[in-house]
C-alpha positions, 0 to 999 in steps of 0.5 A, a space after each residue: 499500499 502506498 500510504 504507510 501508517 507509522 502510529 506505532 512508532 509515534 505511540 512509542 515515542 510518546 510512551 503511550 499504550 494503544 489501549 490508552 489512546 483508543 480510550 482517549 480517542 473514542 474508538 475501539 482497541 480493535 479499530 486502532 489495531 487495524 489502523 496501526 496495521 494499515 488494514 483500513 481503507 480510510 480514516 475520519 478526519 475527526 479521528 485523525 485529529 483526535 489522534 494528533 491532539 493526544 499524541 501531540 503530532 502532525 498527521 505526517 508523523 503517522 501517515 507517509 506516502 511511499 511512491 510505488 508501494 504496493 497497492 492493497 
């Protein structure tokens, strides 16, 4: 997939558990896990905003475009 999700890296940098972020953002741990693994087709801007607020980051810190990457 040309879009690579590096949410796990940002969680590690912020020393935050996925479980805690999911609770803060208001999504299930399963949905956050799917997002971390890149197995989602989309994300709501409100969810992305909440993640960025709680991790004190920019969307580009957790989403990267890799040209020529495999499409899922």
